[in-house]
C-alpha positions in Angstrom: -64.8 32.6 31.6 -66.9 34.2 34.5 -69.9 33.4 36.3 -73.1 35.5 37.3 -76.0 35.4 39.5 -78.2 34.2 36.3 -75.8 31.3 35.9 -76.2 30.3 39.7 -80.1 30.6 39.7 -80.3 28.4 36.6 -78.1 25.8 38.4 -80.5 25.7 41.4 -83.2 24.9 38.8 -81.8 21.9 37.9 -81.5 20.6 41.4 -84.7 18.4 40.9 -83.8 15.6 43.4 -83.4 16.1 47.3 -81.7 12.8 47.4 -78.8 14.2 45.3 -78.8 18.0 46.2 -80.6 19.2 49.5 -80.9 22.5 51.0 -78.9 22.2 54.2 -80.1 23.7 57.6 -78.8 26.9 59.3 -78.2 26.5 63.2 -77.8 29.2 65.7 -75.1 28.5 68.3 -75.0 30.2 71.3 -71.4 29.0 72.6 -69.9 30.2 69.4 -71.6 33.5 69.6 -70.4 34.0 73.2 -66.9 33.3 72.0 -66.8 35.5 69.1 -69.2 38.3 70.3 -71.4 37.9 67.0 -74.6 36.0 66.5 -73.3 32.8 64.9 -75.5 30.8 62.3 -73.7 27.8 61.2 -74.5 26.5 57.6 -74.5 22.8 57.9 -73.4 21.8 54.4 -71.7 18.9 55.8 -75.0 17.1 55.9 -75.3 16.5 52.1 -75.6 13.0 51.2 -71.9 12.7 50.2 -70.9 14.8 53.3 -69.8 17.9 51.3 -71.0 20.7 49.0 -69.1 19.3 45.9 -72.2 17.4 44.5 -73.9 20.8 43.7 -71.3 21.8 41.1 -70.8 18.4 40.0 -74.7 18.0 39.5 -75.0 21.2 37.6 -72.4 20.4 35.0 -73.4 16.7 34.5 -76.9 17.1 34.2 -76.3 19.6 31.2 -73.8 17.1 29.8 -76.4 14.2 29.7 -78.9 16.0 28.1 -76.4 16.8 25.4 -75.5 14.7 22.5 -73.0 12.0 22.9 -72.5 9.4 25.5 -69.3 10.5 27.4 -67.2 8.9 30.1 -66.4 11.2 33.0 -63.0 11.7 34.4 -62.0 13.7 37.5 -59.2 14.1 39.9 -59.8 14.5 43.8 -58.4 13.9 47.1 -62.0 13.0 48.3 -64.9 15.2 48.4 -65.1 16.3 44.6 -64.6 12.6 43.8 -67.7 11.6 45.9 -69.6 14.4 44.2 -68.7 13.6 40.8 -69.4 9.8 41.1 -72.8 10.4 42.6 -73.8 12.9 40.0 -72.5 11.0 37.0 -74.3 7.9 38.1 -77.4 9.6 38.7 -77.6 11.1 35.1 -76.4 7.8 33.5 -72.8 8.5 32.7 -69.7 6.2 33.8 -67.1 7.8 35.5 -63.5 7.3 36.7 -62.0 9.2 39.6 -58.0 9.5 40.1 -57.1 9.9 43.6 -53.7 10.4 45.2 -52.3 7.1 46.8 -52.7 8.6 50.2 -56.4 9.5 49.9 -58.2 8.6 53.3 -59.5 5.0 52.7 -63.0 6.4 53.7 -63.3 8.7 51.0 -62.0 6.1 48.4 -64.6 3.5 49.6 -67.4 6.2 49.5 -66.5 7.1 45.8 -66.8 3.7 44.8 -69.9 3.1 46.6 -71.4 5.9 44.5 -70.7 4.0 41.3 -67.1 5.3 40.1 -64.2 3.4 39.3 -61.2 4.7 41.4 -57.6 4.9 40.3 -55.0 5.7 42.7 -52.2 7.5 41.4 -49.4 10.0 42.7 -48.2 11.5 46.0 -50.5 14.5 46.1 -53.4 16.0 44.4 -51.2 17.6 41.7 -49.9 14.3 40.4 -53.4 12.7 40.3 -54.7 15.7 38.4 -51.9 15.4 36.0 -52.7 11.8 35.3 -56.6 12.3 35.2 -56.1 15.2 32.5 -54.0 12.8 30.4 -56.6 10.1 30.6 -59.3 12.7 29.6 -57.5 13.1 26.4 -59.0 9.9 24.8 -61.9 10.1 22.7 -65.3 10.3 24.5 -64.0 11.3 28.0 -64.8 14.4 29.4 -62.8 15.9 32.4 -64.7 17.6 35.3 -62.4 19.8 37.2 -63.0 20.6 40.7 -63.0 24.5 40.3 -61.7 25.5 37.0 -65.1 25.5 35.4 -68.2 28.0 35.3 -70.7 25.4 35.7 -69.0 23.7 38.7 -68.7 27.1 40.2 -72.2 28.1 39.5 -73.4 25.0 41.4 -71.4 25.6 44.4 -72.9 29.2 44.2 -76.1 28.1 45.1 -75.1 27.9 48.6 -75.1 31.6 48.5 -78.7 31.8 47.5 -79.4 29.5 50.4 -77.2 31.4 53.1 -79.1 34.8 51.7 -82.5 33.3 52.0 -82.0 31.4 55.3 -80.1 34.5 57.1 -81.1 37.7 55.1 -79.7 39.9 57.7 -76.0 38.2 57.6 -73.2 40.8 58.0 -70.5 38.3 57.3 -70.1 35.0 55.9 -66.9 33.0 56.4 -65.9 30.5 53.6 -63.2 27.9 53.3 -60.9 28.2 50.3 -59.1 25.3 48.4 -59.3 25.9 44.8 -61.7 28.8 45.1 -64.8 27.4 43.3 -66.8 27.5 46.5 -66.0 31.2 47.6 -66.2 32.2 44.0 -69.6 30.8 43.6 -70.8 32.0 46.9 -69.4 35.4 46.7 -70.9 36.0 43.4 -74.3 35.3 44.5 -74.3 37.2 47.7 -72.8 40.3 46.3 -75.4 40.3 43.6 -78.2 40.2 46.2 -76.8 42.2 48.9 -73.4 44.1 48.1 -73.1 45.2 51.9 -72.5 41.5 52.9 -68.8 40.9 54.1 -67.3 37.9 52.5 -64.2 36.5 54.2 -62.1 33.3 52.8 -59.8 31.4 54.9 -57.1 29.0 54.1 -54.8 27.0 56.2 -51.5 28.9 56.5 -49.3 26.1 54.9 -51.6 25.6 52.2 -52.3 29.3 51.5 -52.2 30.3 47.8 -54.7 32.9 47.6 -52.8 35.7 49.4 -49.9 35.4 47.2 -52.0 35.1 44.0 -53.9 38.4 45.0 -50.8 40.1 45.7 -49.1 39.0 42.4 -52.5 39.1 40.1 -52.1 35.7 39.1 -52.5 32.0 40.4 -49.8 30.8 42.5 -49.2 27.2 43.2 -47.9 25.4 46.1 -46.4 22.1 45.1 -46.7 20.4 48.6 -49.4 22.0 50.6 -49.1 20.8 54.3 -52.5 20.9 56.4 -54.8 18.4 58.2 -57.6 20.0 56.2 -57.1 17.9 53.2 -60.3 19.1 51.4 -58.8 22.7 51.0 -55.1 21.3 50.3 -55.4 21.9 46.4 -52.3 23.5 46.1 -53.6 26.4 43.8 -56.6 28.2 42.2 -57.3 28.9 38.7 -57.6 32.3 36.9 -61.5 32.0 36.7 -61.6 31.6 40.8 -58.9 34.3 41.2 -61.0 36.5 39.2 -64.1 36.0 41.1 -62.2 36.3 44.3 -60.7 39.7 43.4 -64.0 41.0 42.3 -66.3 39.8 45.3 -64.3 38.6 48.2 -63.5 41.3 50.7 -60.6 39.7 52.5 -58.7 36.5 52.9 -57.3 35.2 56.4 -55.2 32.1 57.2 -55.4 29.9 60.3 -52.9 27.3 61.7 -53.5 23.5 62.0 -53.4 24.0 65.6 -56.5 26.4 65.4 -58.1 24.0 62.9 -57.8 21.2 65.1 -59.1 23.2 68.2 -62.1 24.5 66.2 -63.0 20.9 65.0 -63.2 19.8 68.8 -65.0 22.9 69.6 -67.8 22.3 66.9 -68.0 18.8 68.1 -68.4 19.6 71.7 -70.6 22.7 71.1 -72.7 22.1 68.1 -72.5 18.0 68.4 -71.3 18.2 64.7 -68.3 16.2 63.4 -66.8 18.2 60.4 -63.5 17.7 58.5 -60.5 20.1 58.9 -61.7 22.0 55.9 -65.3 22.1 57.3 -63.9 23.6 60.9 -61.5 26.1 59.0 -64.2 28.7 58.8 -64.9 28.4 62.7 -61.1 28.8 63.2 -61.1 31.9 61.5 -64.2 33.0 63.4 -62.4 32.4 66.5 -59.1 34.1 65.4 -57.8 37.3 66.0 -58.0 37.9 62.2 -61.7 38.5 62.0 -63.7 40.8 63.9 -67.4 40.0 64.2 -68.4 41.8 67.3 -72.1 42.7 67.2 -72.5 41.2 63.8 -74.7 38.2 62.4 -72.1 35.9 60.9 -72.5 32.8 59.0 -69.6 30.2 59.2 -69.7 27.5 56.3 -69.3 24.1 57.7 -68.5 22.9 54.2 -67.5 19.2 54.6 -67.7 16.3 57.1 -65.7 13.4 55.6 -63.0 13.2 58.2 -60.9 10.1 57.9 -60.9 8.1 61.6 -57.3 8.1 61.9 -57.1 11.9 60.9 -59.9 12.3 63.7 -57.7 10.4 66.4 -54.8 12.5 65.4 -56.6 15.7 65.7 -58.4 15.0 69.0 -55.0 13.7 70.4 -53.3 16.9 69.4 -56.4 19.0 70.7 -56.6 17.2 74.0 -52.8 17.7 74.6 -53.2 21.4 73.9 -55.9 21.6 76.6 -53.9 19.8 79.3 -56.4 16.8 79.0 -53.7 14.3 77.8 -50.7 14.5 79.6 -47.3 12.7 79.2 -45.4 12.6 82.6 -41.9 11.6 83.0 -41.1 10.4 86.6 -37.6 9.5 87.9 -37.6 6.5 90.1 -35.5 4.1 92.0 -35.8 1.0 89.6 -37.0 -1.3 92.4 -40.4 -3.2 93.1 -43.5 -1.0 94.1 -42.6 2.2 92.4 -45.1 2.0 89.5 -47.8 0.9 91.9 -47.2 3.6 94.4 -47.1 6.3 91.5 -50.2 4.8 89.8 -51.9 5.2 93.3 -51.2 8.7 93.7 -52.7 9.4 90.1 -55.7 7.3 90.8 -56.2 9.3 94.2 -56.3 12.3 92.2 -59.2 11.0 89.8 -56.8 10.9 86.7 -56.9 7.8 84.5 -53.6 6.1 83.4 -53.8 5.2 79.5 -50.3 4.0 79.1 -47.0 3.5 81.1 -43.6 2.4 80.1 -40.0 2.2 81.7 -36.9 4.1 80.2 -33.9 2.9 81.6 -31.6 3.5 78.6 -31.0 7.4 79.3 -27.7 8.8 79.6 -28.6 11.1 82.5 -29.9 8.5 84.8 -27.8 7.1 87.7 -27.1 3.5 87.9 -30.2 1.9 89.6 -32.6 4.9 88.3 -35.0 4.6 85.6 -37.8 6.9 84.4 -41.7 5.9 84.3 -43.4 7.9 81.4 -47.2 7.7 82.2 -49.9 9.1 79.5 -52.5 10.4 81.9 -56.1 11.7 81.1 -57.2 14.7 83.1 -59.9 17.0 83.1 -57.7 20.0 82.1 -55.0 22.4 83.3 -56.0 22.7 87.0 -56.6 18.8 87.4 -53.1 18.3 85.6 -51.4 20.8 87.9 -52.7 19.1 91.0 -51.7 15.4 89.8 -48.2 16.7 88.8 -48.0 18.6 92.4 -49.1 15.3 94.4 -46.4 13.3 92.7 -43.8 16.0 93.5 -44.9 16.2 97.1 -44.5 12.4 97.2 -40.7 13.1 96.6 -40.5 12.3 93.0 -38.9 14.4 90.2 -41.5 14.7 87.6 -41.4 16.5 84.0 -44.5 17.3 81.9 -43.0 16.0 78.5 -45.8 17.3 76.3 
């Protein structure tokens, strides 16, 4: 199996309804350009109706299936974005669909998948278990299994992004693409290299879910049973022979980024481009801002591939990022356990213009003298300098204070 530019161009011809698949915009970003040293053009694929690129591949495949003989029931497995893409595409072309999702799939993605017309079945603790169950279901007569990436029609549909990027930024030097199962980068790199072989295509994975580097080294797909990353959209735990072959042939390099880098980049995209993306969508910006990719003086296109972030995950990411930037502090202050101490310290913090979010007493701590206690404040500050001024003011008032986080 392989995918060609002709396949990708044919896929785009099938995109006859902009309510299903639209050409997403490119937006120049001055802040990211200054941070990276390149001219940054964000490809805003998270603005698709389903919030990700997945509808491209699903619609390309299912439109052809609907036009062939036989009334099929579509089955797929997904942690979220592929689920929504398949559900919308199947409903649009008149096919019933059942999507198997892991039991811990974000509720927002489960609800969205149902809203697009699919029956959702929750099964398994991870994507791999959901996939196995869906493939077993698809063995029944009249069922059609739609793989998230191990399918030339799916890859060709995703590859239409490469056509758009080349048309919208014809002078692009580097394109950065997140990698889960490899269907997205396989299609994009096939298109871009066929149109302009000088374009550098860089793939990026989360370092605790990175299967591609080992796969490239061993020359065969390598699986990771329990990928761990906040970027659930690229936590597939493996790639296929089809996508590995395309990556080997067309992708120039693959880098990895940490969850810390992804979290910081998600917040950076939110602040500097006013766009809310999920972890997978922020991975390309994390690579852009890392030491792994040098784009000095280049025209670079990071792909924001998805925007379906679960609100609880957003809260987790923001808390982590704000802590990392010294905007969310946890201060442990030793006091004499007597009336007025909390009020006095609260006044010091307030006088410095910081906001107290929570406070608690800790008395059952082994290193405390009789009659002492700890007050643990969670405080919102504007950054490191502000945090230092708050801490210094408390110390100058005679208290022993420790920044716990």
